[in-house]
C-alpha positions as a Markdown table, in Angstrom:
| # | Residue | x | y | z |
|---|---|---|---|---|
| 1 | Met | 7.2 | -32.0 | 2.4 |
| 2 | Asp | 7.6 | -35.7 | 2.3 |
| 3 | Trp | 6.3 | -36.4 | 5.8 |
| 4 | Lys | 3.6 | -39.0 | 5.5 |
| 5 | Gly | 4.3 | -42.5 | 6.8 |
| 6 | Arg | 7.2 | -41.3 | 9.0 |
| 7 | Arg | 7.6 | -41.9 | 12.7 |
| 8 | Gln | 5.2 | -40.0 | 14.9 |
| 9 | Ser | 6.3 | -38.7 | 18.3 |
| 10 | Asn | 4.9 | -40.2 | 21.5 |
| 11 | Asn | 5.1 | -36.7 | 23.1 |
| 12 | Val | 1.9 | -35.3 | 21.8 |
| 13 | Glu | -0.8 | -34.5 | 24.4 |
| 14 | Asp | -4.3 | -33.9 | 23.0 |
| 15 | Gln | -6.4 | -31.6 | 25.1 |
| 16 | Arg | -8.9 | -30.5 | 22.4 |
| 17 | Asn | -11.8 | -32.2 | 24.3 |
| 18 | Ser | -10.8 | -30.8 | 27.7 |
| 19 | Pro | -13.3 | -28.6 | 29.6 |
| 20 | Leu | -11.3 | -25.5 | 28.8 |
| 21 | Ser | -11.2 | -26.2 | 25.1 |
| 22 | Ala | -15.0 | -26.8 | 25.2 |
| 23 | Gly | -15.4 | -23.3 | 26.5 |
| 24 | Ile | -16.1 | -23.9 | 30.2 |
| 25 | Gly | -14.7 | -21.2 | 32.3 |
| 26 | Gly | -11.7 | -18.9 | 31.7 |
| 27 | Gly | -13.8 | -16.1 | 30.2 |
| 28 | Gly | -12.3 | -13.4 | 32.4 |
| 29 | Ala | -8.8 | -14.3 | 31.2 |
| 30 | Ala | -9.7 | -13.1 | 27.7 |
| 31 | Ile | -9.8 | -9.5 | 28.9 |
| 32 | Leu | -6.4 | -9.9 | 30.5 |
| 33 | Phe | -4.8 | -11.4 | 27.4 |
| 34 | Arg | -6.0 | -8.5 | 25.4 |
| 35 | Leu | -4.2 | -6.1 | 27.7 |
| 36 | Ile | -0.8 | -7.7 | 27.1 |
| 37 | Pro | 0.1 | -5.6 | 24.0 |
| 38 | Phe | -0.6 | -2.4 | 25.9 |
| 39 | Leu | 1.3 | -3.5 | 29.0 |
| 40 | Leu | 4.3 | -4.3 | 26.9 |
| 41 | Gly | 4.3 | -0.7 | 25.7 |
| 42 | Ser | 5.2 | 0.7 | 29.2 |
| 43 | Lys | 7.8 | 0.0 | 31.8 |
| 44 | Ile | 5.2 | -0.5 | 34.5 |
| 45 | Gly | 3.3 | -2.8 | 32.3 |
| 46 | Arg | 6.4 | -4.9 | 31.6 |
| 47 | Ile | 7.2 | -5.1 | 35.3 |
| 48 | Ile | 3.7 | -6.4 | 35.9 |
| 49 | Leu | 4.3 | -9.1 | 33.3 |
| 50 | Val | 7.7 | -10.0 | 34.7 |
| 51 | Ile | 6.3 | -10.3 | 38.2 |
| 52 | Gly | 3.7 | -12.7 | 36.9 |
| 53 | Gly | 0.5 | -10.8 | 37.3 |
| 54 | Leu | -0.8 | -12.5 | 34.3 |
| 55 | Gly | 1.2 | -15.6 | 34.8 |
| 56 | Phe | 2.5 | -15.6 | 31.2 |
| 57 | Ala | 5.7 | -13.5 | 31.3 |
| 58 | Gly | 7.9 | -16.6 | 30.9 |
| 59 | Ala | 6.1 | -18.0 | 27.8 |
| 60 | His | 7.7 | -17.7 | 24.4 |
| 61 | Phe | 5.4 | -16.9 | 21.5 |
| 62 | Leu | 6.0 | -17.2 | 17.8 |
| 63 | Gly | 5.2 | -13.5 | 17.4 |
| 64 | Ile | 1.6 | -13.7 | 16.4 |
| 65 | Asp | -1.3 | -12.0 | 18.1 |
| 66 | Val | -4.6 | -13.0 | 16.4 |
| 67 | Met | -6.9 | -10.9 | 18.5 |
| 68 | Asn | -10.0 | -11.2 | 16.3 |
| 69 | Leu | -10.8 | -14.8 | 17.4 |
| 70 | Ser | -13.9 | -15.3 | 19.5 |
| 71 | Ser | -13.1 | -15.3 | 23.2 |
| 72 | Gly | -16.6 | -15.1 | 24.8 |
| 73 | Ala | -17.8 | -17.7 | 27.2 |
| 74 | Gln | -19.4 | -20.8 | 25.6 |
| 75 | Thr | -21.8 | -23.3 | 26.8 |
| 76 | Asp | -20.9 | -26.9 | 27.6 |
| 77 | Arg | -20.8 | -29.3 | 24.7 |
| 78 | Pro | -19.9 | -33.0 | 24.1 |
| 79 | Pro | -16.5 | -34.1 | 22.8 |
| 80 | Gln | -16.2 | -33.3 | 19.1 |
| 81 | Thr | -15.1 | -35.8 | 16.5 |
| 82 | Leu | -12.0 | -34.7 | 14.6 |
| 83 | Ser | -12.5 | -33.9 | 10.9 |
| 84 | Pro | -10.2 | -35.7 | 8.4 |
| 85 | Gln | -8.3 | -32.4 | 8.0 |
| 86 | Asp | -7.7 | -32.1 | 11.8 |
| 87 | Gln | -6.7 | -35.8 | 11.9 |
| 88 | Glu | -4.1 | -35.2 | 9.2 |
| 89 | Leu | -2.8 | -32.1 | 10.9 |
| 90 | Thr | -2.5 | -34.1 | 14.1 |
| 91 | Glu | -0.4 | -36.7 | 12.3 |
| 92 | Phe | 1.6 | -33.9 | 10.6 |
| 93 | Val | 2.6 | -32.1 | 13.8 |
| 94 | Ser | 3.4 | -35.4 | 15.5 |
| 95 | Val | 5.8 | -36.3 | 12.6 |
| 96 | Ile | 7.4 | -32.9 | 12.7 |
| 97 | Leu | 7.9 | -33.1 | 16.5 |
| 98 | Ala | 9.5 | -36.5 | 16.1 |
| 99 | Asp | 11.9 | -35.2 | 13.4 |
| 100 | Thr | 13.0 | -32.3 | 15.7 |
| 101 | Glu | 13.6 | -35.0 | 18.3 |
| 102 | Glu | 16.0 | -36.7 | 16.0 |
| 103 | Thr | 17.9 | -33.5 | 15.2 |
| 104 | Trp | 18.3 | -32.2 | 18.7 |
| 105 | Arg | 19.1 | -35.6 | 20.3 |
| 106 | Val | 22.2 | -35.8 | 18.1 |
| 107 | Gln | 23.1 | -32.1 | 18.6 |
| 108 | Phe | 23.0 | -32.5 | 22.3 |
| 109 | Gln | 25.1 | -35.6 | 22.1 |
| 110 | Lys | 27.7 | -33.6 | 20.3 |
| 111 | Met | 27.7 | -31.2 | 23.3 |
| 112 | Asp | 27.9 | -34.1 | 25.8 |
| 113 | Lys | 24.4 | -33.4 | 26.9 |
| 114 | Val | 21.1 | -35.3 | 27.0 |
| 115 | Tyr | 18.2 | -33.9 | 25.1 |
| 116 | Gln | 15.0 | -33.8 | 27.1 |
| 117 | Glu | 12.1 | -34.1 | 24.7 |
| 118 | Pro | 9.3 | -31.5 | 25.1 |
| 119 | Ile | 5.6 | -32.3 | 25.1 |
| 120 | Leu | 3.4 | -30.8 | 22.3 |
| 121 | Val | -0.1 | -29.9 | 23.6 |
| 122 | Leu | -2.9 | -29.6 | 21.1 |
| 123 | Phe | -5.8 | -27.5 | 22.3 |
| 124 | Lys | -8.8 | -25.5 | 21.1 |
| 125 | Asn | -9.8 | -22.0 | 22.3 |
| 126 | Arg | -8.1 | -22.2 | 25.8 |
| 127 | Val | -5.6 | -24.2 | 27.6 |
| 128 | Asp | -4.1 | -24.3 | 31.1 |
| 129 | Ser | -0.3 | -24.3 | 31.4 |
| 130 | Ala | 2.4 | -23.7 | 34.0 |
| 131 | Cys | 2.7 | -20.2 | 32.5 |
| 132 | Gly | -1.0 | -19.5 | 33.0 |
| 133 | Leu | -4.2 | -19.7 | 31.0 |
| 134 | Gly | -3.4 | -19.5 | 27.3 |
| 135 | Gln | -5.7 | -18.7 | 24.4 |
| 136 | Ala | -5.8 | -19.5 | 20.7 |
| 137 | Ala | -5.7 | -15.8 | 20.0 |
| 138 | Met | -2.2 | -15.5 | 21.4 |
| 139 | Gly | -0.8 | -18.0 | 18.8 |
| 140 | Pro | 1.5 | -21.0 | 19.5 |
| 141 | Phe | 3.8 | -20.7 | 22.5 |
| 142 | Tyr | 6.4 | -22.5 | 24.6 |
| 143 | Cys | 6.1 | -22.6 | 28.4 |
| 144 | Pro | 9.5 | -23.1 | 30.2 |
| 145 | Gly | 7.6 | -23.9 | 33.4 |
| 146 | Asp | 6.4 | -27.3 | 32.1 |
| 147 | Asn | 8.6 | -27.8 | 29.0 |
| 148 | Lys | 5.6 | -27.9 | 26.8 |
| 149 | Leu | 4.7 | -26.4 | 23.4 |
| 150 | Tyr | 1.1 | -25.3 | 22.9 |
| 151 | Ile | -0.8 | -24.9 | 19.6 |
| 152 | Asp | -4.3 | -24.5 | 18.5 |
| 153 | Leu | -4.2 | -26.0 | 15.0 |
| 154 | Ser | -6.7 | -23.4 | 13.7 |
| 155 | Phe | -3.6 | -21.1 | 13.7 |
| 156 | Tyr | -2.5 | -22.8 | 10.5 |
| 157 | Gln | -5.6 | -21.5 | 8.8 |
| 158 | Glu | -4.8 | -18.0 | 10.1 |
| 159 | Met | -1.3 | -18.3 | 8.6 |
| 160 | Lys | -2.7 | -19.2 | 5.2 |
| 161 | Thr | -5.6 | -16.8 | 4.9 |
| 162 | Lys | -4.6 | -13.8 | 7.0 |
| 163 | Met | -0.8 | -13.8 | 7.0 |
| 164 | Gly | -0.1 | -14.9 | 3.5 |
| 165 | Ala | 2.1 | -17.8 | 4.8 |
| 166 | Pro | 0.7 | -21.1 | 3.3 |
| 167 | Gly | 2.4 | -24.4 | 3.0 |
| 168 | Asp | 3.3 | -27.4 | 5.1 |
| 169 | Phe | 6.9 | -26.4 | 5.6 |
| 170 | Ala | 5.7 | -23.0 | 6.9 |
| 171 | Gln | 3.6 | -24.9 | 9.4 |
| 172 | Ala | 6.6 | -27.1 | 10.3 |
| 173 | Tyr | 8.6 | -23.9 | 10.9 |
| 174 | Val | 6.1 | -22.9 | 13.6 |
| 175 | Ile | 6.8 | -26.2 | 15.5 |
| 176 | Ala | 10.5 | -25.9 | 15.0 |
| 177 | His | 10.6 | -22.4 | 16.3 |
| 178 | Glu | 8.9 | -23.3 | 19.5 |
| 179 | Val | 11.2 | -26.3 | 19.9 |
| 180 | Gly | 14.0 | -23.8 | 19.5 |
| 181 | His | 12.8 | -22.0 | 22.6 |
| 182 | His | 12.8 | -25.4 | 24.4 |
| 183 | Val | 16.4 | -25.9 | 23.3 |
| 184 | Gln | 17.2 | -22.4 | 24.7 |
| 185 | Asn | 15.6 | -23.3 | 28.0 |
| 186 | Leu | 17.6 | -26.6 | 28.3 |
| 187 | Leu | 20.8 | -24.8 | 27.5 |
| 188 | Gly | 20.1 | -22.1 | 30.1 |
| 189 | Ile | 20.0 | -19.3 | 27.5 |
| 190 | Ser | 16.4 | -18.2 | 28.3 |
| 191 | Gly | 17.1 | -17.9 | 32.0 |
| 192 | Lys | 20.2 | -15.7 | 31.3 |
| 193 | Val | 18.2 | -13.5 | 29.1 |
| 194 | Arg | 15.4 | -13.1 | 31.6 |
| 195 | Gln | 18.0 | -12.2 | 34.3 |
| 196 | Ala | 19.7 | -9.7 | 32.0 |
| 197 | Gln | 16.3 | -8.0 | 31.3 |
| 198 | Glu | 15.8 | -7.2 | 35.0 |
| 199 | Asn | 16.1 | -3.5 | 35.7 |
| 200 | Lys | 16.4 | -2.7 | 32.0 |
| 201 | Ser | 14.2 | -0.1 | 30.2 |
| 202 | Thr | 11.5 | -1.5 | 28.0 |
| 203 | Ala | 13.5 | -0.8 | 24.8 |
| 204 | Glu | 16.6 | -2.6 | 26.3 |
| 205 | Ala | 14.5 | -5.6 | 27.4 |
| 206 | Asn | 12.8 | -5.8 | 24.0 |
| 207 | Ala | 16.2 | -5.8 | 22.3 |
| 208 | Leu | 17.2 | -8.8 | 24.3 |
| 209 | Ser | 13.9 | -10.5 | 23.5 |
| 210 | Val | 14.6 | -9.9 | 19.8 |
| 211 | Lys | 18.0 | -11.7 | 20.1 |
| 212 | Leu | 16.3 | -14.7 | 21.8 |
| 213 | Glu | 13.6 | -14.9 | 19.1 |
| 214 | Leu | 16.0 | -14.7 | 16.3 |
| 215 | Gln | 18.1 | -17.5 | 17.8 |
| 216 | Ala | 15.0 | -19.6 | 17.9 |
| 217 | Asp | 14.5 | -18.9 | 14.2 |
| 218 | Cys | 18.1 | -20.0 | 13.6 |
| 219 | Phe | 17.5 | -23.2 | 15.6 |
| 220 | Ala | 14.4 | -23.8 | 13.5 |
| 221 | Gly | 16.6 | -23.5 | 10.4 |
| 222 | Met | 19.1 | -25.9 | 11.9 |
| 223 | Trp | 16.3 | -28.5 | 12.2 |
| 224 | Gly | 15.5 | -27.9 | 8.5 |
| 225 | His | 19.1 | -28.4 | 7.6 |
| 226 | Phe | 19.2 | -31.9 | 9.0 |
| 227 | Ala | 15.7 | -32.8 | 8.0 |
| 228 | Asp | 16.8 | -32.1 | 4.4 |
| 229 | Arg | 20.4 | -33.4 | 4.4 |
| 230 | Glu | 19.9 | -36.6 | 6.5 |
| 231 | Arg | 16.2 | -37.5 | 6.1 |
| 232 | Asn | 15.2 | -36.0 | 2.8 |
| 233 | Ile | 12.0 | -34.6 | 4.0 |
| 234 | Leu | 12.1 | -31.3 | 2.1 |
| 235 | Gln | 10.8 | -30.8 | -1.4 |
| 236 | Val | 11.2 | -28.1 | -3.9 |
| 237 | Gly | 9.7 | -24.8 | -2.6 |
| 238 | Asp | 9.7 | -25.8 | 1.0 |
| 239 | Ile | 12.5 | -23.4 | 2.1 |
| 240 | Asp | 10.7 | -20.5 | 0.3 |
| 241 | Glu | 7.6 | -21.3 | 2.4 |
| 242 | Ala | 9.6 | -21.1 | 5.6 |
| 243 | Leu | 11.3 | -17.9 | 4.6 |
| 244 | Asn | 8.0 | -16.4 | 3.6 |
| 245 | Ala | 6.5 | -17.3 | 6.9 |
| 246 | Ala | 9.4 | -15.9 | 8.8 |
| 247 | Ala | 9.1 | -12.6 | 6.9 |
| 248 | Ala | 5.3 | -12.5 | 7.4 |
| 249 | Ile | 5.6 | -12.4 | 11.1 |
| 250 | Gly | 8.4 | -9.8 | 11.4 |
| 251 | Asp | 7.7 | -7.0 | 13.9 |
| 252 | Asp | 7.9 | -4.3 | 11.2 |
| 253 | Asn | 5.4 | -6.1 | 9.0 |
| 254 | Leu | 2.9 | -6.8 | 11.8 |
| 255 | Gln | 3.1 | -3.3 | 13.1 |
| 256 | Glu | 2.6 | -1.7 | 9.8 |
| 257 | Lys | -0.4 | -3.9 | 9.1 |
| 258 | Ser | -2.0 | -3.3 | 12.4 |
| 259 | Thr | -1.2 | 0.4 | 13.1 |
| 260 | Gly | 0.4 | 1.8 | 9.9 |
| 261 | Thr | 3.4 | 2.8 | 12.0 |
| 262 | Ile | 6.7 | 1.1 | 12.6 |
| 263 | Arg | 8.1 | 1.5 | 16.1 |
| 264 | Pro | 11.5 | -0.3 | 16.4 |
| 265 | Glu | 11.8 | 0.2 | 20.1 |
| 266 | Arg | 8.8 | -2.0 | 20.5 |
| 267 | Phe | 10.2 | -4.9 | 18.4 |
| 268 | Thr | 10.2 | -8.1 | 20.4 |
| 269 | His | 10.9 | -10.7 | 17.7 |
| 270 | Gly | 12.9 | -8.9 | 14.9 |
| 271 | Thr | 12.1 | -7.5 | 11.5 |
| 272 | Ser | 11.0 | -9.6 | 8.6 |
| 273 | Lys | 14.4 | -9.4 | 7.1 |
| 274 | Gln | 16.1 | -10.5 | 10.3 |
| 275 | Arg | 13.8 | -13.4 | 10.9 |
| 276 | Ala | 14.3 | -14.8 | 7.4 |
| 277 | Glu | 18.0 | -14.2 | 7.5 |
| 278 | Trp | 18.5 | -16.0 | 10.8 |
| 279 | Phe | 16.4 | -19.0 | 9.7 |
| 280 | Asn | 18.4 | -19.2 | 6.5 |
| 281 | Arg | 21.7 | -19.1 | 8.4 |
| 282 | Gly | 20.6 | -22.1 | 10.5 |
| 283 | Phe | 19.5 | -23.9 | 7.5 |
| 284 | Gln | 22.6 | -23.3 | 5.4 |
| 285 | Thr | 25.1 | -24.1 | 8.2 |
| 286 | Gly | 23.5 | -26.6 | 10.5 |
| 287 | Asp | 25.9 | -25.2 | 13.1 |
| 288 | Ile | 24.7 | -24.2 | 16.5 |
| 289 | Asn | 27.7 | -21.9 | 16.9 |
| 290 | Glu | 26.4 | -19.9 | 13.9 |
| 291 | Cys | 23.2 | -19.1 | 15.8 |
| 292 | Asn | 24.8 | -16.9 | 18.4 |
| 293 | Thr | 22.6 | -13.8 | 18.0 |
| 294 | Phe | 24.0 | -12.3 | 21.2 |
| 295 | Lys | 27.5 | -11.6 | 19.7 |
């Protein structure tokens, strides 16, 4: 990607030296977060999440659950100086966020609406949000309660080494997908889906979640369309990186790697093929009407 030297967003909030990121408190939440995959597997568990027993039912995740990260309590420590690599990643995500702002500002104007820019929060280990206490092990997420995107940048290393999804455009896709959830929130789509999920079986609620996630993938592709056509950010191989990343985090791929068994009724984000196809549809068309996964 040709991103260096471009405008950086003013909507980046760095909490990497906050008490939570330093490992002060929040140890008990680690156990609760590890229960989420099991709760999602039952109707009662899903109801607990919807009610807000864990406070994170409304958050939208990329679809990753990196549970092998350390979650034990840590001792207090002084603020850390960012490495050159972390500084570059900070600039990178700020540029990508700024570019998504350009895309969605124009798209909302076409719909006679005003785009409200989200905040991107950088954190390490743990972070406090309107959706509850988040952990790096849960992957990047969007919280509709405060209109903020949250990411621990160590996730990018996980993508490269454990998911087989390297590349800067694959990393940009992560940001664009979470921004896609913000767009859904502003348009009222997320709220309608949550309402439609009420009193549904787990499988029915999951099916609606899949449609929501695939639309966020399509919206991410839309951003890529305009980043390429209007601002010439993309380079050769970038789209392949994004499609590879989308495929790497498909429900079928993740289930097979983790348990050796594929359970479609438990899909919440879509298959590898679906995620790649919907991203590509958004990229090829740049048309929000083509991202209607609910038809």
